[in-house]
PyMOL Python script that loads the backbone (N, CA, C, O; Angstrom):
from pymol import cmd

cmd.read_pdbstr("""\
ATOM      1  N   UNK A   1      20.441 -55.129  30.125  1.00  0.00           N
ATOM      2  CA  UNK A   1      20.200 -55.734  28.835  1.00  0.00           C
ATOM      3  C   UNK A   1      19.587 -54.726  27.872  1.00  0.00           C
ATOM      4  O   UNK A   1      20.011 -54.608  26.722  1.00  0.00           O
ATOM      5  N   UNK A   2      18.572 -53.995  28.364  1.00  0.00           N
ATOM      6  CA  UNK A   2      17.919 -53.006  27.503  1.00  0.00           C
ATOM      7  C   UNK A   2      18.861 -51.869  27.146  1.00  0.00           C
ATOM      8  O   UNK A   2      18.837 -51.362  26.024  1.00  0.00           O
ATOM      9  N   UNK A   3      19.694 -51.469  28.103  1.00  0.00           N
ATOM     10  CA  UNK A   3      20.645 -50.403  27.833  1.00  0.00           C
ATOM     11  C   UNK A   3      21.675 -50.853  26.797  1.00  0.00           C
ATOM     12  O   UNK A   3      22.104 -50.057  25.961  1.00  0.00           O
ATOM     13  N   UNK A   4      22.065 -52.108  26.850  1.00  0.00           N
ATOM     14  CA  UNK A   4      23.010 -52.638  25.879  1.00  0.00           C
ATOM     15  C   UNK A   4      22.407 -52.624  24.481  1.00  0.00           C
ATOM     16  O   UNK A   4      23.071 -52.238  23.519  1.00  0.00           O
ATOM     17  N   UNK A   5      21.154 -53.042  24.366  1.00  0.00           N
ATOM     18  CA  UNK A   5      20.473 -53.044  23.075  1.00  0.00           C
ATOM     19  C   UNK A   5      20.341 -51.619  22.556  1.00  0.00           C
ATOM     20  O   UNK A   5      20.602 -51.357  21.382  1.00  0.00           O
ATOM     21  N   UNK A   6      19.935 -50.699  23.426  1.00  0.00           N
ATOM     22  CA  UNK A   6      19.780 -49.306  23.005  1.00  0.00           C
ATOM     23  C   UNK A   6      21.117 -48.714  22.567  1.00  0.00           C
ATOM     24  O   UNK A   6      21.177 -47.969  21.588  1.00  0.00           O
ATOM     25  N   UNK A   7      22.182 -49.041  23.287  1.00  0.00           N
ATOM     26  CA  UNK A   7      23.504 -48.525  22.931  1.00  0.00           C
ATOM     27  C   UNK A   7      23.959 -49.080  21.588  1.00  0.00           C
ATOM     28  O   UNK A   7      24.509 -48.346  20.767  1.00  0.00           O
ATOM     29  N   UNK A   8      23.734 -50.361  21.360  1.00  0.00           N
ATOM     30  CA  UNK A   8      24.117 -50.957  20.085  1.00  0.00           C
ATOM     31  C   UNK A   8      23.320 -50.367  18.928  1.00  0.00           C
ATOM     32  O   UNK A   8      23.876 -50.114  17.859  1.00  0.00           O
ATOM     33  N   UNK A   9      22.030 -50.146  19.131  1.00  0.00           N
ATOM     34  CA  UNK A   9      21.219 -49.549  18.080  1.00  0.00           C
ATOM     35  C   UNK A   9      21.644 -48.119  17.794  1.00  0.00           C
ATOM     36  O   UNK A   9      21.676 -47.696  16.638  1.00  0.00           O
ATOM     37  N   UNK A  10      21.968 -47.381  18.832  1.00  0.00           N
ATOM     38  CA  UNK A  10      22.418 -46.007  18.650  1.00  0.00           C
ATOM     39  C   UNK A  10      23.740 -45.973  17.914  1.00  0.00           C
ATOM     40  O   UNK A  10      23.937 -45.131  17.038  1.00  0.00           O
ATOM     41  N   UNK A  11      24.654 -46.875  18.254  1.00  0.00           N
ATOM     42  CA  UNK A  11      25.952 -46.933  17.582  1.00  0.00           C
ATOM     43  C   UNK A  11      25.796 -47.328  16.117  1.00  0.00           C
ATOM     44  O   UNK A  11      26.553 -46.865  15.263  1.00  0.00           O
ATOM     45  N   UNK A  12      24.827 -48.173  15.828  1.00  0.00           N
ATOM     46  CA  UNK A  12      24.621 -48.611  14.451  1.00  0.00           C
ATOM     47  C   UNK A  12      24.016 -47.513  13.588  1.00  0.00           C
ATOM     48  O   UNK A  12      24.254 -47.468  12.381  1.00  0.00           O
ATOM     49  N   UNK A  13      23.236 -46.628  14.199  1.00  0.00           N
ATOM     50  CA  UNK A  13      22.567 -45.597  13.408  1.00  0.00           C
ATOM     51  C   UNK A  13      23.390 -44.338  13.255  1.00  0.00           C
ATOM     52  O   UNK A  13      23.168 -43.579  12.311  1.00  0.00           O
ATOM     53  N   UNK A  14      24.338 -44.086  14.152  1.00  0.00           N
ATOM     54  CA  UNK A  14      25.150 -42.890  14.029  1.00  0.00           C
ATOM     55  C   UNK A  14      26.401 -43.220  13.256  1.00  0.00           C
ATOM     56  O   UNK A  14      26.986 -44.291  13.420  1.00  0.00           O
ATOM     57  N   UNK A  15      26.796 -42.320  12.438  1.00  0.00           N
ATOM     58  CA  UNK A  15      27.989 -42.531  11.642  1.00  0.00           C
ATOM     59  C   UNK A  15      28.111 -41.412  10.641  1.00  0.00           C
ATOM     60  O   UNK A  15      27.383 -40.421  10.704  1.00  0.00           O
ATOM     61  N   UNK A  16      29.019 -41.572   9.733  1.00  0.00           N
ATOM     62  CA  UNK A  16      29.216 -40.546   8.720  1.00  0.00           C
ATOM     63  C   UNK A  16      27.985 -40.445   7.835  1.00  0.00           C
ATOM     64  O   UNK A  16      27.312 -41.438   7.560  1.00  0.00           O
ATOM     65  N   UNK A  17      27.715 -39.260   7.408  1.00  0.00           N
ATOM     66  CA  UNK A  17      26.553 -39.041   6.541  1.00  0.00           C
ATOM     67  C   UNK A  17      26.767 -39.783   5.225  1.00  0.00           C
ATOM     68  O   UNK A  17      27.878 -39.841   4.700  1.00  0.00           O
ATOM     69  N   UNK A  18      25.685 -40.343   4.710  1.00  0.00           N
ATOM     70  CA  UNK A  18      25.785 -41.094   3.475  1.00  0.00           C
ATOM     71  C   UNK A  18      26.047 -40.214   2.265  1.00  0.00           C
ATOM     72  O   UNK A  18      26.683 -40.643   1.303  1.00  0.00           O
ATOM     73  N   UNK A  19      25.566 -39.007   2.314  1.00  0.00           N
ATOM     74  CA  UNK A  19      25.739 -38.109   1.183  1.00  0.00           C
ATOM     75  C   UNK A  19      26.763 -37.036   1.541  1.00  0.00           C
ATOM     76  O   UNK A  19      26.688 -36.413   2.600  1.00  0.00           O
ATOM     77  N   UNK A  20      27.709 -36.837   0.649  1.00  0.00           N
ATOM     78  CA  UNK A  20      28.674 -35.770   0.831  1.00  0.00           C
ATOM     79  C   UNK A  20      28.534 -34.859  -0.378  1.00  0.00           C
ATOM     80  O   UNK A  20      28.827 -35.256  -1.506  1.00  0.00           O
ATOM     81  N   UNK A  21      28.098 -33.667  -0.139  1.00  0.00           N
ATOM     82  CA  UNK A  21      27.759 -32.746  -1.221  1.00  0.00           C
ATOM     83  C   UNK A  21      29.010 -32.022  -1.707  1.00  0.00           C
ATOM     84  O   UNK A  21      29.552 -31.161  -1.014  1.00  0.00           O
ATOM     85  N   UNK A  22      29.456 -32.378  -2.893  1.00  0.00           N
ATOM     86  CA  UNK A  22      30.668 -31.816  -3.475  1.00  0.00           C
ATOM     87  C   UNK A  22      30.286 -30.669  -4.394  1.00  0.00           C
ATOM     88  O   UNK A  22      29.325 -30.756  -5.159  1.00  0.00           O
ATOM     89  N   UNK A  23      31.047 -29.609  -4.306  1.00  0.00           N
ATOM     90  CA  UNK A  23      30.820 -28.460  -5.174  1.00  0.00           C
ATOM     91  C   UNK A  23      31.746 -28.572  -6.382  1.00  0.00           C
ATOM     92  O   UNK A  23      32.965 -28.672  -6.237  1.00  0.00           O
ATOM     93  N   UNK A  24      31.163 -28.554  -7.553  1.00  0.00           N
ATOM     94  CA  UNK A  24      31.954 -28.599  -8.785  1.00  0.00           C
ATOM     95  C   UNK A  24      31.777 -27.277  -9.516  1.00  0.00           C
ATOM     96  O   UNK A  24      30.722 -26.653  -9.408  1.00  0.00           O
ATOM     97  N   UNK A  25      32.783 -26.840 -10.254  1.00  0.00           N
ATOM     98  CA  UNK A  25      32.666 -25.556 -10.943  1.00  0.00           C
ATOM     99  C   UNK A  25      31.631 -25.617 -12.062  1.00  0.00           C
ATOM    100  O   UNK A  25      31.528 -26.604 -12.790  1.00  0.00           O
ATOM    101  N   UNK A  26      30.883 -24.553 -12.173  1.00  0.00           N
ATOM    102  CA  UNK A  26      29.901 -24.420 -13.253  1.00  0.00           C
ATOM    103  C   UNK A  26      30.538 -23.703 -14.431  1.00  0.00           C
ATOM    104  O   UNK A  26      31.594 -23.080 -14.327  1.00  0.00           O
ATOM    105  N   UNK A  27      29.854 -23.822 -15.541  1.00  0.00           N
ATOM    106  CA  UNK A  27      30.302 -23.073 -16.714  1.00  0.00           C
ATOM    107  C   UNK A  27      29.112 -22.387 -17.358  1.00  0.00           C
ATOM    108  O   UNK A  27      27.973 -22.512 -16.908  1.00  0.00           O
ATOM    109  N   UNK A  28      29.401 -21.681 -18.392  1.00  0.00           N
ATOM    110  CA  UNK A  28      28.348 -20.894 -19.032  1.00  0.00           C
ATOM    111  C   UNK A  28      27.318 -21.783 -19.734  1.00  0.00           C
ATOM    112  O   UNK A  28      26.176 -21.364 -19.921  1.00  0.00           O
ATOM    113  N   UNK A  29      27.701 -22.997 -20.122  1.00  0.00           N
ATOM    114  CA  UNK A  29      26.763 -23.865 -20.836  1.00  0.00           C
ATOM    115  C   UNK A  29      25.603 -24.303 -19.948  1.00  0.00           C
ATOM    116  O   UNK A  29      24.520 -24.596 -20.455  1.00  0.00           O
ATOM    117  N   UNK A  30      25.806 -24.352 -18.646  1.00  0.00           N
ATOM    118  CA  UNK A  30      24.714 -24.727 -17.746  1.00  0.00           C
ATOM    119  C   UNK A  30      24.047 -23.513 -17.122  1.00  0.00           C
ATOM    120  O   UNK A  30      23.217 -23.640 -16.221  1.00  0.00           O
ATOM    121  N   UNK A  31      24.410 -22.357 -17.600  1.00  0.00           N
ATOM    122  CA  UNK A  31      23.867 -21.084 -17.100  1.00  0.00           C
ATOM    123  C   UNK A  31      24.197 -20.911 -15.622  1.00  0.00           C
ATOM    124  O   UNK A  31      23.475 -20.230 -14.893  1.00  0.00           O
ATOM    125  N   UNK A  32      25.279 -21.524 -15.190  1.00  0.00           N
ATOM    126  CA  UNK A  32      25.774 -21.408 -13.812  1.00  0.00           C
ATOM    127  C   UNK A  32      24.749 -21.839 -12.755  1.00  0.00           C
ATOM    128  O   UNK A  32      24.764 -21.326 -11.636  1.00  0.00           O
ATOM    129  N   UNK A  33      23.874 -22.763 -13.098  1.00  0.00           N
ATOM    130  CA  UNK A  33      22.873 -23.227 -12.132  1.00  0.00           C
ATOM    131  C   UNK A  33      22.987 -24.709 -11.817  1.00  0.00           C
ATOM    132  O   UNK A  33      22.377 -25.170 -10.853  1.00  0.00           O
ATOM    133  N   UNK A  34      23.742 -25.469 -12.591  1.00  0.00           N
ATOM    134  CA  UNK A  34      23.809 -26.916 -12.388  1.00  0.00           C
ATOM    135  C   UNK A  34      24.410 -27.255 -11.015  1.00  0.00           C
ATOM    136  O   UNK A  34      23.922 -28.154 -10.330  1.00  0.00           O
ATOM    137  N   UNK A  35      25.459 -26.542 -10.618  1.00  0.00           N
ATOM    138  CA  UNK A  35      26.091 -26.824  -9.336  1.00  0.00           C
ATOM    139  C   UNK A  35      25.120 -26.554  -8.189  1.00  0.00           C
ATOM    140  O   UNK A  35      25.027 -27.356  -7.259  1.00  0.00           O
ATOM    141  N   UNK A  36      24.401 -25.442  -8.244  1.00  0.00           N
ATOM    142  CA  UNK A  36      23.431 -25.116  -7.196  1.00  0.00           C
ATOM    143  C   UNK A  36      22.317 -26.142  -7.122  1.00  0.00           C
ATOM    144  O   UNK A  36      21.886 -26.521  -6.033  1.00  0.00           O
ATOM    145  N   UNK A  37      21.853 -26.591  -8.273  1.00  0.00           N
ATOM    146  CA  UNK A  37      20.784 -27.598  -8.305  1.00  0.00           C
ATOM    147  C   UNK A  37      21.272 -28.932  -7.746  1.00  0.00           C
ATOM    148  O   UNK A  37      20.582 -29.562  -6.945  1.00  0.00           O
ATOM    149  N   UNK A  38      22.461 -29.360  -8.170  1.00  0.00           N
ATOM    150  CA  UNK A  38      23.004 -30.632  -7.664  1.00  0.00           C
ATOM    151  C   UNK A  38      23.255 -30.565  -6.163  1.00  0.00           C
ATOM    152  O   UNK A  38      22.989 -31.529  -5.445  1.00  0.00           O
ATOM    153  N   UNK A  39      23.763 -29.435  -5.686  1.00  0.00           N
ATOM    154  CA  UNK A  39      24.027 -29.308  -4.255  1.00  0.00           C
ATOM    155  C   UNK A  39      22.718 -29.286  -3.471  1.00  0.00           C
ATOM    156  O   UNK A  39      22.641 -29.860  -2.385  1.00  0.00           O
ATOM    157  N   UNK A  40      21.690 -28.633  -4.005  1.00  0.00           N
ATOM    158  CA  UNK A  40      20.387 -28.600  -3.344  1.00  0.00           C
ATOM    159  C   UNK A  40      19.790 -30.003  -3.244  1.00  0.00           C
ATOM    160  O   UNK A  40      19.263 -30.385  -2.199  1.00  0.00           O
ATOM    161  N   UNK A  41      19.875 -30.758  -4.322  1.00  0.00           N
ATOM    162  CA  UNK A  41      19.356 -32.132  -4.317  1.00  0.00           C
ATOM    163  C   UNK A  41      20.143 -32.989  -3.326  1.00  0.00           C
ATOM    164  O   UNK A  41      19.565 -33.790  -2.591  1.00  0.00           O
ATOM    165  N   UNK A  42      21.465 -32.816  -3.310  1.00  0.00           N
ATOM    166  CA  UNK A  42      22.303 -33.588  -2.392  1.00  0.00           C
ATOM    167  C   UNK A  42      21.964 -33.253  -0.943  1.00  0.00           C
ATOM    168  O   UNK A  42      21.828 -34.154  -0.116  1.00  0.00           O
ATOM    169  N   UNK A  43      21.824 -31.965  -0.627  1.00  0.00           N
ATOM    170  CA  UNK A  43      21.481 -31.564   0.738  1.00  0.00           C
ATOM    171  C   UNK A  43      20.086 -32.057   1.125  1.00  0.00           C
ATOM    172  O   UNK A  43      19.856 -32.424   2.277  1.00  0.00           O
ATOM    173  N   UNK A  44      19.161 -32.067   0.173  1.00  0.00           N
ATOM    174  CA  UNK A  44      17.818 -32.574   0.441  1.00  0.00           C
ATOM    175  C   UNK A  44      17.859 -34.063   0.752  1.00  0.00           C
ATOM    176  O   UNK A  44      17.173 -34.525   1.664  1.00  0.00           O
ATOM    177  N   UNK A  45      18.656 -34.818   0.004  1.00  0.00           N
ATOM    178  CA  UNK A  45      18.794 -36.253   0.281  1.00  0.00           C
ATOM    179  C   UNK A  45      19.422 -36.494   1.651  1.00  0.00           C
ATOM    180  O   UNK A  45      19.008 -37.397   2.378  1.00  0.00           O
ATOM    181  N   UNK A  46      20.422 -35.685   2.002  1.00  0.00           N
ATOM    182  CA  UNK A  46      21.066 -35.820   3.306  1.00  0.00           C
ATOM    183  C   UNK A  46      20.085 -35.493   4.427  1.00  0.00           C
ATOM    184  O   UNK A  46      20.070 -36.174   5.452  1.00  0.00           O
ATOM    185  N   UNK A  47      19.274 -34.470   4.245  1.00  0.00           N
ATOM    186  CA  UNK A  47      18.261 -34.106   5.237  1.00  0.00           C
ATOM    187  C   UNK A  47      17.219 -35.215   5.384  1.00  0.00           C
ATOM    188  O   UNK A  47      16.801 -35.532   6.498  1.00  0.00           O
ATOM    189  N   UNK A  48      16.802 -35.802   4.265  1.00  0.00           N
ATOM    190  CA  UNK A  48      15.826 -36.891   4.321  1.00  0.00           C
ATOM    191  C   UNK A  48      16.407 -38.100   5.061  1.00  0.00           C
ATOM    192  O   UNK A  48      15.709 -38.750   5.839  1.00  0.00           O
ATOM    193  N   UNK A  49      17.677 -38.395   4.817  1.00  0.00           N
ATOM    194  CA  UNK A  49      18.312 -39.522   5.496  1.00  0.00           C
ATOM    195  C   UNK A  49      18.430 -39.262   6.996  1.00  0.00           C
ATOM    196  O   UNK A  49      18.179 -40.154   7.805  1.00  0.00           O
ATOM    197  N   UNK A  50      18.811 -38.047   7.361  1.00  0.00           N
ATOM    198  CA  UNK A  50      18.938 -37.686   8.777  1.00  0.00           C
ATOM    199  C   UNK A  50      17.580 -37.749   9.465  1.00  0.00           C
ATOM    200  O   UNK A  50      17.474 -38.243  10.588  1.00  0.00           O
ATOM    201  N   UNK A  51      16.554 -37.258   8.805  1.00  0.00           N
ATOM    202  CA  UNK A  51      15.201 -37.278   9.374  1.00  0.00           C
ATOM    203  C   UNK A  51      14.711 -38.707   9.561  1.00  0.00           C
ATOM    204  O   UNK A  51      14.117 -39.033  10.589  1.00  0.00           O
ATOM    205  N   UNK A  52      14.958 -39.549   8.582  1.00  0.00           N
ATOM    206  CA  UNK A  52      14.540 -40.954   8.698  1.00  0.00           C
ATOM    207  C   UNK A  52      15.271 -41.639   9.850  1.00  0.00           C
ATOM    208  O   UNK A  52      14.671 -42.430  10.578  1.00  0.00           O
ATOM    209  N   UNK A  53      16.539 -41.347  10.019  1.00  0.00           N
ATOM    210  CA  UNK A  53      17.310 -41.938  11.115  1.00  0.00           C
ATOM    211  C   UNK A  53      16.766 -41.477  12.458  1.00  0.00           C
ATOM    212  O   UNK A  53      16.611 -42.284  13.375  1.00  0.00           O
ATOM    213  N   UNK A  54      16.475 -40.192  12.581  1.00  0.00           N
ATOM    214  CA  UNK A  54      15.944 -39.669  13.848  1.00  0.00           C
ATOM    215  C   UNK A  54      14.554 -40.246  14.133  1.00  0.00           C
ATOM    216  O   UNK A  54      14.244 -40.554  15.284  1.00  0.00           O
ATOM    217  N   UNK A  55      13.721 -40.396  13.112  1.00  0.00           N
ATOM    218  CA  UNK A  55      12.405 -41.008  13.308  1.00  0.00           C
ATOM    219  C   UNK A  55      12.548 -42.448  13.794  1.00  0.00           C
ATOM    220  O   UNK A  55      11.807 -42.884  14.675  1.00  0.00           O
ATOM    221  N   UNK A  56      13.491 -43.179  13.226  1.00  0.00           N
ATOM    222  CA  UNK A  56      13.723 -44.560  13.639  1.00  0.00           C
ATOM    223  C   UNK A  56      14.190 -44.600  15.084  1.00  0.00           C
ATOM    224  O   UNK A  56      13.767 -45.470  15.845  1.00  0.00           O
ATOM    225  N   UNK A  57      15.062 -43.667  15.477  1.00  0.00           N
ATOM    226  CA  UNK A  57      15.534 -43.619  16.859  1.00  0.00           C
ATOM    227  C   UNK A  57      14.389 -43.311  17.821  1.00  0.00           C
ATOM    228  O   UNK A  57      14.343 -43.853  18.925  1.00  0.00           O
ATOM    229  N   UNK A  58      13.461 -42.440  17.405  1.00  0.00           N
ATOM    230  CA  UNK A  58      12.301 -42.133  18.245  1.00  0.00           C
ATOM    231  C   UNK A  58      11.429 -43.374  18.411  1.00  0.00           C
ATOM    232  O   UNK A  58      10.932 -43.641  19.506  1.00  0.00           O
ATOM    233  N   UNK A  59      11.241 -44.130  17.339  1.00  0.00           N
ATOM    234  CA  UNK A  59      10.449 -45.362  17.433  1.00  0.00           C
ATOM    235  C   UNK A  59      11.106 -46.368  18.373  1.00  0.00           C
ATOM    236  O   UNK A  59      10.419 -47.025  19.155  1.00  0.00           O
ATOM    237  N   UNK A  60      12.418 -46.492  18.302  1.00  0.00           N
ATOM    238  CA  UNK A  60      13.137 -47.415  19.194  1.00  0.00           C
ATOM    239  C   UNK A  60      12.991 -46.960  20.642  1.00  0.00           C
ATOM    240  O   UNK A  60      12.722 -47.776  21.523  1.00  0.00           O
ATOM    241  N   UNK A  61      13.167 -45.667  20.893  1.00  0.00           N
ATOM    242  CA  UNK A  61      13.036 -45.151  22.256  1.00  0.00           C
ATOM    243  C   UNK A  61      11.617 -45.327  22.787  1.00  0.00           C
ATOM    244  O   UNK A  61      11.428 -45.606  23.971  1.00  0.00           O
ATOM    245  N   UNK A  62      10.629 -45.165  21.927  1.00  0.00           N
ATOM    246  CA  UNK A  62       9.238 -45.374  22.323  1.00  0.00           C
ATOM    247  C   UNK A  62       8.999 -46.835  22.700  1.00  0.00           C
ATOM    248  O   UNK A  62       8.347 -47.124  23.703  1.00  0.00           O
ATOM    249  N   UNK A  63       9.528 -47.747  21.895  1.00  0.00           N
ATOM    250  CA  UNK A  63       9.362 -49.177  22.187  1.00  0.00           C
ATOM    251  C   UNK A  63      10.050 -49.550  23.502  1.00  0.00           C
ATOM    252  O   UNK A  63       9.509 -50.330  24.286  1.00  0.00           O
ATOM    253  N   UNK A  64      11.231 -48.998  23.743  1.00  0.00           N
ATOM    254  CA  UNK A  64      11.938 -49.283  24.996  1.00  0.00           C
ATOM    255  C   UNK A  64      11.160 -48.718  26.177  1.00  0.00           C
ATOM    256  O   UNK A  64      11.077 -49.362  27.223  1.00  0.00           O
ATOM    257  N   UNK A  65      10.586 -47.521  26.026  1.00  0.00           N
ATOM    258  CA  UNK A  65       9.776 -46.934  27.092  1.00  0.00           C
ATOM    259  C   UNK A  65       8.545 -47.775  27.398  1.00  0.00           C
ATOM    260  O   UNK A  65       8.181 -47.953  28.560  1.00  0.00           O
ATOM    261  N   UNK A  66       7.901 -48.297  26.344  1.00  0.00           N
ATOM    262  CA  UNK A  66       6.736 -49.158  26.556  1.00  0.00           C
ATOM    263  C   UNK A  66       7.126 -50.443  27.275  1.00  0.00           C
ATOM    264  O   UNK A  66       6.393 -50.916  28.144  1.00  0.00           O
ATOM    265  N   UNK A  67       8.276 -51.008  26.917  1.00  0.00           N
ATOM    266  CA  UNK A  67       8.744 -52.211  27.608  1.00  0.00           C
ATOM    267  C   UNK A  67       9.029 -51.917  29.075  1.00  0.00           C
ATOM    268  O   UNK A  67       8.697 -52.721  29.947  1.00  0.00           O
ATOM    269  N   UNK A  68       9.638 -50.779  29.349  1.00  0.00           N
ATOM    270  CA  UNK A  68       9.906 -50.405  30.743  1.00  0.00           C
ATOM    271  C   UNK A  68       8.615 -50.246  31.533  1.00  0.00           C
ATOM    272  O   UNK A  68       8.509 -50.744  32.653  1.00  0.00           O
ATOM    273  N   UNK A  69       7.632 -49.557  30.959  1.00  0.00           N
ATOM    274  CA  UNK A  69       6.352 -49.371  31.658  1.00  0.00           C
ATOM    275  C   UNK A  69       5.653 -50.703  31.889  1.00  0.00           C
ATOM    276  O   UNK A  69       5.091 -50.933  32.960  1.00  0.00           O
ATOM    277  N   UNK A  70       5.686 -51.583  30.891  1.00  0.00           N
ATOM    278  CA  UNK A  70       5.056 -52.889  31.040  1.00  0.00           C
ATOM    279  C   UNK A  70       5.754 -53.705  32.126  1.00  0.00           C
ATOM    280  O   UNK A  70       5.101 -54.393  32.910  1.00  0.00           O
ATOM    281  N   UNK A  71       7.074 -53.625  32.168  1.00  0.00           N
ATOM    282  CA  UNK A  71       7.839 -54.349  33.184  1.00  0.00           C
ATOM    283  C   UNK A  71       7.479 -53.860  34.584  1.00  0.00           C
ATOM    284  O   UNK A  71       7.250 -54.664  35.488  1.00  0.00           O
ATOM    285  N   UNK A  72       7.429 -52.539  34.761  1.00  0.00           N
ATOM    286  CA  UNK A  72       7.097 -51.976  36.072  1.00  0.00           C
ATOM    287  C   UNK A  72       5.662 -52.320  36.448  1.00  0.00           C
ATOM    288  O   UNK A  72       5.392 -52.660  37.600  1.00  0.00           O
ATOM    289  N   UNK A  73       4.747 -52.237  35.506  1.00  0.00           N
ATOM    290  CA  UNK A  73       3.347 -52.567  35.777  1.00  0.00           C
ATOM    291  C   UNK A  73       3.198 -54.024  36.186  1.00  0.00           C
ATOM    292  O   UNK A  73       2.468 -54.335  37.127  1.00  0.00           O
ATOM    293  N   UNK A  74       3.884 -54.916  35.487  1.00  0.00           N
ATOM    294  CA  UNK A  74       3.831 -56.341  35.848  1.00  0.00           C
ATOM    295  C   UNK A  74       4.391 -56.584  37.241  1.00  0.00           C
ATOM    296  O   UNK A  74       3.837 -57.373  38.007  1.00  0.00           O
ATOM    297  N   UNK A  75       5.485 -55.909  37.571  1.00  0.00           N
ATOM    298  CA  UNK A  75       6.065 -56.063  38.910  1.00  0.00           C
ATOM    299  C   UNK A  75       5.111 -55.548  39.983  1.00  0.00           C
ATOM    300  O   UNK A  75       4.952 -56.172  41.032  1.00  0.00           O
ATOM    301  N   UNK A  76       4.483 -54.417  39.719  1.00  0.00           N
ATOM    302  CA  UNK A  76       3.549 -53.864  40.700  1.00  0.00           C
ATOM    303  C   UNK A  76       2.303 -54.730  40.836  1.00  0.00           C
ATOM    304  O   UNK A  76       1.748 -54.845  41.929  1.00  0.00           O
ATOM    305  N   UNK A  77       1.864 -55.331  39.754  1.00  0.00           N
ATOM    306  CA  UNK A  77       0.691 -56.206  39.822  1.00  0.00           C
ATOM    307  C   UNK A  77       0.967 -57.461  40.642  1.00  0.00           C
ATOM    308  O   UNK A  77       0.062 -58.004  41.277  1.00  0.00           O
ATOM    309  N   UNK A  78       2.206 -57.918  40.630  1.00  0.00           N
ATOM    310  CA  UNK A  78       2.514 -59.129  41.398  1.00  0.00           C
ATOM    311  C   UNK A  78       2.554 -58.867  42.898  1.00  0.00           C
ATOM    312  O   UNK A  78       2.334 -59.784  43.689  1.00  0.00           O
ATOM    313  N   UNK A  79       2.830 -57.639  43.297  1.00  0.00           N
ATOM    314  CA  UNK A  79       2.909 -57.355  44.731  1.00  0.00           C
ATOM    315  C   UNK A  79       1.654 -56.677  45.270  1.00  0.00           C
ATOM    316  O   UNK A  79       1.568 -56.415  46.470  1.00  0.00           O
ATOM    317  N   UNK A  80       0.680 -56.390  44.409  1.00  0.00           N
ATOM    318  CA  UNK A  80      -0.544 -55.729  44.843  1.00  0.00           C
ATOM    319  C   UNK A  80      -1.414 -56.708  45.633  1.00  0.00           C
ATOM    320  O   UNK A  80      -1.722 -57.792  45.137  1.00  0.00           O
ATOM    321  N   UNK A  81      -1.813 -56.345  46.849  1.00  0.00           N
ATOM    322  CA  UNK A  81      -2.661 -57.256  47.622  1.00  0.00           C
ATOM    323  C   UNK A  81      -4.079 -57.313  47.042  1.00  0.00           C
ATOM    324  O   UNK A  81      -4.591 -56.327  46.511  1.00  0.00           O
ATOM    325  N   UNK A  82      -4.679 -58.458  47.155  1.00  0.00           N
ATOM    326  CA  UNK A  82      -6.051 -58.648  46.678  1.00  0.00           C
ATOM    327  C   UNK A  82      -6.979 -58.414  47.870  1.00  0.00           C
ATOM    328  O   UNK A  82      -6.965 -59.168  48.843  1.00  0.00           O
ATOM    329  N   UNK A  83      -7.776 -57.365  47.776  1.00  0.00           N
ATOM    330  CA  UNK A  83      -8.706 -57.022  48.845  1.00  0.00           C
ATOM    331  C   UNK A  83     -10.108 -57.494  48.473  1.00  0.00           C
ATOM    332  O   UNK A  83     -10.493 -57.417  47.306  1.00  0.00           O
ATOM    333  N   UNK A  84     -10.862 -57.973  49.429  1.00  0.00           N
ATOM    334  CA  UNK A  84     -12.230 -58.398  49.118  1.00  0.00           C
ATOM    335  C   UNK A  84     -13.102 -57.180  48.793  1.00  0.00           C
ATOM    336  O   UNK A  84     -12.879 -56.079  49.297  1.00  0.00           O
ATOM    337  N   UNK A  85     -14.081 -57.408  47.952  1.00  0.00           N
ATOM    338  CA  UNK A  85     -15.011 -56.345  47.572  1.00  0.00           C
ATOM    339  C   UNK A  85     -15.972 -56.106  48.734  1.00  0.00           C
ATOM    340  O   UNK A  85     -16.681 -57.027  49.140  1.00  0.00           O
ATOM    341  N   UNK A  86     -16.009 -54.883  49.281  1.00  0.00           N
ATOM    342  CA  UNK A  86     -16.888 -54.641  50.439  1.00  0.00           C
ATOM    343  C   UNK A  86     -18.373 -54.659  50.087  1.00  0.00           C
ATOM    344  O   UNK A  86     -19.207 -54.817  50.979  1.00  0.00           O
ATOM    345  N   UNK A  87     -18.718 -54.505  48.833  1.00  0.00           N
ATOM    346  CA  UNK A  87     -20.131 -54.510  48.446  1.00  0.00           C
ATOM    347  C   UNK A  87     -20.658 -55.907  48.158  1.00  0.00           C
ATOM    348  O   UNK A  87     -21.868 -56.124  48.090  1.00  0.00           O
ATOM    349  N   UNK A  88     -19.755 -56.837  47.991  1.00  0.00           N
ATOM    350  CA  UNK A  88     -20.170 -58.214  47.692  1.00  0.00           C
ATOM    351  C   UNK A  88     -20.115 -59.016  48.997  1.00  0.00           C
ATOM    352  O   UNK A  88     -19.073 -59.061  49.651  1.00  0.00           O
ATOM    353  N   UNK A  89     -21.227 -59.645  49.374  1.00  0.00           N
ATOM    354  CA  UNK A  89     -21.246 -60.419  50.618  1.00  0.00           C
ATOM    355  C   UNK A  89     -20.370 -61.667  50.488  1.00  0.00           C
ATOM    356  O   UNK A  89     -20.220 -62.233  49.405  1.00  0.00           O
ATOM    357  N   UNK A  90     -19.807 -62.072  51.607  1.00  0.00           N
ATOM    358  CA  UNK A  90     -18.925 -63.235  51.589  1.00  0.00           C
ATOM    359  C   UNK A  90     -19.684 -64.537  51.778  1.00  0.00           C
ATOM    360  O   UNK A  90     -19.108 -65.605  51.569  1.00  0.00           O
ATOM    361  N   UNK A  91     -20.948 -64.494  52.164  1.00  0.00           N
ATOM    362  CA  UNK A  91     -21.723 -65.722  52.310  1.00  0.00           C
ATOM    363  C   UNK A  91     -22.448 -66.049  51.015  1.00  0.00           C
ATOM    364  O   UNK A  91     -22.666 -65.153  50.199  1.00  0.00           O
ATOM    365  N   UNK A  92     -22.813 -67.248  50.811  1.00  0.00           N
ATOM    366  CA  UNK A  92     -23.471 -67.673  49.555  1.00  0.00           C
ATOM    367  C   UNK A  92     -24.865 -67.225  49.394  1.00  0.00           C
ATOM    368  O   UNK A  92     -25.498 -67.528  48.383  1.00  0.00           O
TER     369      UNK A  92
END
""", "prot")
cmd.dss("prot")
cmd.show_as("cartoon", "prot")
cmd.util.cbc("prot")
cmd.orient("prot")
């Protein structure tokens, strides 16, 4: 079940990049810098989107790891024998 959820979340987050940085020809009126500036901004937005996606994936993986640890701990607690305290006397 957990693997199915993780697979679905991974499939939902991976895909084509939202930003596609197109290079357009510059002219002398923009001093030949407009294309470089637009491409830099586009690449920065794409990097920010990729970073946010990876951070979200790390949070999901962390949550799944915590659920796994909690599940194992609960299972181990149910099978752990209860031993009497040797320092506490058994008589009243």
